[in-house]
C-alpha atoms as one frame of an Amber mdcrd trajectory, in Angstrom:
protein
-135.536-146.309-141.199-133.657-143.040-141.125-134.675-139.982-143.136-133.033
-136.677-143.835-135.318-133.661-143.260-134.344-130.161-144.596-135.085-127.236
-142.279-136.029-124.001-143.964-133.412-121.458-143.618-135.500-119.073-141.466
-135.867-121.793-138.779-132.293-123.101-138.753-131.302-120.766-135.866-134.280
-121.914-133.746-133.205-125.451-133.974-129.497-124.548-133.375-130.635-122.728
-130.130-132.223-125.948-128.771-135.845-125.792-129.997-136.919-129.534-129.659
-140.238-129.775-131.537-140.268-130.801-135.211-143.124-128.813-136.674-144.638
-128.691-140.165-143.812-125.094-141.194-140.037-125.598-140.454-139.551-128.659
-142.795-139.261-128.580-146.487-139.866-132.379-147.081-141.843-133.607-144.113
-144.042-135.738-146.441-140.950-137.939-147.147-141.521-139.552-143.781-144.478
-141.940-143.452-143.583-144.307-140.567-143.935-143.443-136.920-140.843-143.900
-134.907-138.574-143.252-137.940-135.246-141.650-136.984-134.894-138.172-138.659
-131.792-136.216-139.193-132.336-132.458-139.462-130.099-130.609-141.880-130.053
-127.050-143.317-130.389-126.291-146.951-126.598-126.711-147.426-126.962-130.240
-145.916-125.192-129.303-142.725-126.329-131.503-139.752-128.439-129.686-137.147
-129.910-132.323-134.969-131.320-135.850-134.665-134.678-137.052-133.467-137.701
-139.204-134.189-140.951-138.740-136.228-144.187-139.036-134.167-147.410-137.256
-134.815-149.061-135.688-131.874-151.267-132.652-131.184-148.149-130.350-130.894
-146.142-131.345-133.925-144.503-134.142-135.896-141.824-135.364-133.510-139.019
-134.313-131.235-135.202-133.618-131.475-133.451-135.969-128.999-129.837-135.096
-129.741-127.386-132.717-131.309-124.846-135.453-131.542-124.774-137.116-135.058
-123.263-140.283-133.548-125.930-140.849-130.839-128.070-144.115-131.169-131.484
-144.130-129.691-131.038-147.390-127.850-131.608-148.561-124.268-128.277-147.005
-123.148-129.211-143.654-124.541-132.779-143.700-122.816-131.304-145.007-119.622
-128.947-142.118-119.439-131.688-139.585-119.972-133.828-141.298-117.305-131.029
-141.566-114.799-130.170-137.900-115.040-133.898-137.070-114.623-134.268-139.285
-111.548-131.304-137.883-110.022-132.846-134.372-110.253-135.817-135.573-108.326
-133.833-137.179-105.486-135.052-134.639-102.985-138.643-135.719-103.772-137.800
-139.376-103.376-136.297-138.452 -99.936-139.415-136.570 -98.711-141.857-138.864
 -96.849-144.599-136.193 -97.015-144.705-136.284-100.833-144.914-139.667-102.563
-146.446-138.535-105.870-144.388-136.617-108.446-143.239-136.523-111.986-139.899
-138.182-112.555-139.582-137.427-116.209-140.992-134.473-118.080-140.796-134.881
-121.829-138.698-132.460-123.654-137.784-130.819-120.301-135.720-133.900-119.522
-134.553-134.489-123.177-137.186-136.801-124.627-140.314-135.100-125.933-143.522
-137.076-126.184-143.182-139.114-123.011-143.812-138.327-119.283-143.397-140.585
-116.237-144.882-140.150-112.774-144.350-141.960-109.603-147.364-142.688-107.317
-145.951-144.272-104.214-143.995-146.857-106.150-146.582-147.270-108.960-145.084
-145.719-112.102-147.203-144.262-114.829-145.878-143.625-118.353-147.845-141.379
-120.779-147.046-141.921-124.387-148.120-139.042-126.617-147.453-140.589-130.001
-147.080-143.870-131.814-143.616-142.637-132.680-142.286-142.519-129.121-144.079
-145.713-128.353-142.103-147.599-130.845-139.108-147.084-128.352-141.230-148.499
-125.566-139.025-151.593-124.797-135.942-149.527-124.406-137.675-146.899-122.157
-139.547-149.461-120.032-136.332-151.698-119.666-134.302-148.653-118.615-137.006
-147.616-116.039-137.172-151.130-114.654-133.424-151.001-114.136-133.321-147.535
-112.429-136.236-147.608-109.897-137.796-149.923-107.336-141.372-150.331-108.537
-144.433-152.097-107.346-145.883-151.885-110.912-145.611-149.940-114.180-148.785
-148.638-115.866-149.090-146.722-119.126-151.582-144.390-120.851-151.412-144.233
-124.668-152.409-140.880-125.966-151.689-141.419-129.539-154.735-139.681-131.029
-153.479-136.457-132.669-155.834-134.572-130.389-153.932-136.039-127.390-156.941
-138.239-126.505-156.310-141.300-124.426-156.836-144.744-125.915-159.013-146.951
-123.664-157.433-150.274-122.723-155.891-152.221-119.983-153.102-149.991-118.762
-150.982-152.460-116.773-147.464-153.117-118.015-145.558-155.099-115.506-145.093
-155.763-111.807-147.873-156.500-109.346-151.259-155.202-110.260-152.419-152.443
-107.849-155.395-152.472-105.601-157.059-149.187-106.454-157.321-146.590-105.267
-153.562-146.179-104.172-153.337-143.583-101.554-150.491-141.149-102.168-149.210
-138.228-100.161-148.548-134.651-101.305-147.180-132.276 -98.623-148.901-134.605
 -96.020-152.348-134.553 -97.806-153.702-137.820 -98.805-155.045-138.332-102.414
-156.695-141.461-103.890-155.394-142.247-107.383-156.583-144.831-109.903-154.067
-145.701-112.581-156.405-148.180-114.411-159.540-146.173-115.101-159.188-143.437
-117.791-156.671-140.734-118.855-157.264-139.016-115.461-155.870-140.547-112.388
-157.400-138.277-109.675-154.964-135.519-108.998-153.004-133.186-111.101-149.448
-133.156-109.795-148.590-129.873-111.361-150.641-127.980-108.743-148.724-129.276
-105.838-147.282-125.861-104.752-150.543-124.134-105.342-152.513-126.579-103.116
-149.912-126.316-100.363-150.030-122.417-100.515-153.842-122.428-100.270-153.715
-124.776 -97.278-150.946-122.965 -95.326-151.690-119.280 -96.139-155.044-118.634
 -97.409-157.851-121.090 -96.244-158.163-120.606 -92.479-161.613-119.540 -91.621
-162.637-118.834 -95.235-165.527-119.886 -97.405-164.015-121.520-100.558-165.600
-122.116-103.958-163.744-124.660-106.021-164.986-124.621-109.754-164.150-127.247
-112.386-163.237-129.100-109.149-162.635-132.683-110.729-161.947-134.777-107.532
-161.906-131.903-105.154-158.208-131.773-104.510-158.076-127.970-103.860-161.192
-128.329-101.677-159.412-130.893 -99.532-156.398-128.775 -99.203-158.502-125.734
 -98.212-160.458-127.851 -95.650-157.238-129.106 -94.156-156.036-125.563 -93.914
-159.106-124.725 -91.704-161.538-123.366 -94.302-164.980-122.693 -92.852-166.624
-124.530 -95.678-165.860-125.654 -99.220-168.220-125.797-102.263-166.919-127.948
-105.104-168.633-127.656-108.557-167.967-129.884-111.576-170.145-131.117-114.419
-168.851-134.722-114.423-170.993-137.309-112.501-167.922-139.086-111.129-166.794
-135.839-109.393-169.253-136.507-106.545-168.067-139.886-105.307-164.480-139.092
-106.139-164.564-135.903-104.160-166.344-137.514-101.165-163.548-140.187-101.220
-160.781-137.564-101.157-162.380-135.857 -98.004-162.927-139.270 -96.312-159.217
-140.543 -96.754-158.151-137.309 -95.008-160.415-137.945 -92.075-162.780-135.039
 -93.033-166.600-135.154 -93.020-167.538-134.724 -96.659-171.199-134.028 -95.418
-170.077-130.644 -94.033-169.091-129.545 -97.570-171.123-128.884-100.609-170.282
-131.044-103.650-172.331-130.167-106.631-172.544-131.902-110.064-173.461-129.098
-112.358-172.277-126.734-115.055-169.972-124.167-113.518-171.533-121.343-115.596
-174.953-122.381-114.362-173.731-122.374-110.838-172.449-118.774-111.266-175.919
-117.718-112.348-177.418-119.475-109.410-174.977-118.006-106.923-175.511-114.564
-108.246-179.293-114.954-108.059-179.055-116.153-104.442-176.638-113.425-103.656
-173.887-115.915-102.435-170.443-114.639-101.971-167.171-116.508-101.230-163.869
-115.383 -99.517-162.023-117.456-102.061-162.900-118.681-105.652-160.638-121.145
-107.373-160.708-121.250-111.207-158.883-124.020-112.889-160.748-124.801-116.052
-159.605-127.182-118.750-158.037-125.165-121.589-160.763-126.513-123.835-164.158
-127.973-122.731-167.434-128.771-124.430-170.816-128.985-122.718-174.196-129.399
-124.541-174.700-125.732-125.178-171.282-124.156-124.854-167.649-124.617-125.954
-165.131-123.140-123.460-161.743-122.171-124.818-159.307-120.618-122.287-157.834
-118.081-124.747-161.360-116.837-125.875-163.350-117.236-122.597-161.175-116.849
-119.601-161.823-113.171-119.201-165.597-113.804-118.936-165.134-116.618-116.602
-163.061-114.290-114.363-165.910-111.674-114.403-168.421-114.274-113.197-166.006
-115.149-110.417-165.353-111.435-109.510-169.079-110.995-109.046-169.280-113.617
-106.359-166.045-112.960-104.584-166.318-110.967-101.178-164.457-107.646-100.941
-160.877-108.394 -99.904-161.494-111.958-101.106-159.032-113.899-103.210-159.402
-115.427-106.628-157.043-118.178-107.556-156.993-118.028-111.422-155.170-120.932
-113.068-154.802-122.168-116.584-152.851-124.931-118.282-153.359-123.558-121.807
-150.004-123.492-123.622-151.096-121.286-126.475-150.663-117.998-124.516-148.134
-116.795-121.923-148.345-115.256-118.405-148.287-111.809-119.811-151.391-112.365
-121.907-153.024-114.148-118.931-152.439-111.069-116.758-153.985-109.066-119.619
-157.227-111.070-119.262-157.180-110.479-115.517-156.778-106.680-116.062-159.548
-106.513-118.553-161.874-108.603-116.407-161.557-106.316-113.419-161.699-103.232
-115.513-165.004-104.315-117.125-166.300-105.302-113.721-165.380-101.867-112.368
-163.358-103.457-109.593-159.859-102.950-108.306-157.480-105.777-107.636-153.849
-106.593-106.813-151.762-109.579-107.818-150.645-111.206-104.524-148.537-114.017
-105.953-147.994-116.211-109.006-146.956-119.743-109.732-145.727-121.793-112.761
-144.752-125.374-112.856-143.142-127.081-109.877-139.476-128.205-110.330-140.243
-131.838-111.145-142.237-130.557-114.308-138.853-129.529-115.663-138.885-127.127
-118.692-136.205-125.729-120.999-135.741-122.085-122.009-135.643-123.020-125.713
-139.192-124.317-125.518-141.330-121.793-123.670-144.516-123.533-124.693-143.528
-126.415-122.263-143.881-124.056-119.319-147.757-124.021-119.654-148.979-123.523
-116.095-150.039-120.055-115.088-151.516-119.343-111.643-152.309-115.922-110.154
-153.583-115.263-106.634-155.617-112.100-107.146-157.013-109.937-104.229-160.214
-108.176-104.916-160.118-104.809-103.254-162.879-103.664-100.659
């Protein structure tokens, strides 16, 4: 079914300039479309064609523009062409034996919003972010099968409008994997599980940050890794010669998962502290015990809920930084990271400035990172470039 959606005049130029997300405020008659996966044709109020896409509700909006050519058909040929271009852009990663885990397709950055695809040493993982894009699954999976050599293809359905993962068997085709699959990232081993939950064991968008910590910052240092998940930063720091790492995360699974990441790199996990506890409680504990670290890594989820507290990056990051500043040694480094897409780097640096000011401490920004090149973004959609990481030196 195809629908014509009329774009309000004040948003016409935004779509003409390549904005890919179909959002409620921009459309006069969005309620005309009911069915996920419907083809939609965007027109201005004079009925002039603007773009063509699909309808699919997700936490960001109501679908994505896929083409500015009225003649395009969203068939296997169309998706194959998009995938082929994306894979070609990642050829340097395919050719690098030290890195076997990377993203091969990044949603709207590669021309199809609502779907991402990652390669984990020949096991491919597709994330579907709406029922709408999932209705094209056969064309997309067939195109992928034609273009890559794969051991297996897995998928995560994240249709819930909050972006939540739907629990089910994630295997699609190929040979079922024996998990964990061990992948490499700049020579570091990571254990990944494609069949357990929405999370697989390592966030690929932090690849450059982990390498930098290992190669330039860790040697001889005491490192605190908060919201540590499976301890990927801790392992990178340890391989870079850190004197000791402390990993803190509230999830029970973080303990065995972090131990496993140390072990597959030939490191003794007993020499490192791995704590299952609330990060904010740990800050209070560290403060009381007068513990100080040479490096503190802060990579909280953009939104998290514990029994007593709801953490939102936009609201609470400044206070999180103040807690970190208090237990960072003089001339120590804080790696402040956020994946929140609802504010930009400028605002993030504002949080850093305020946190240091309120702590009566001086600092300098040593370096900053955004997404690595396999997480391709487009200028017309700045929200897609969500990762913001600052290496901050606390002055003595």
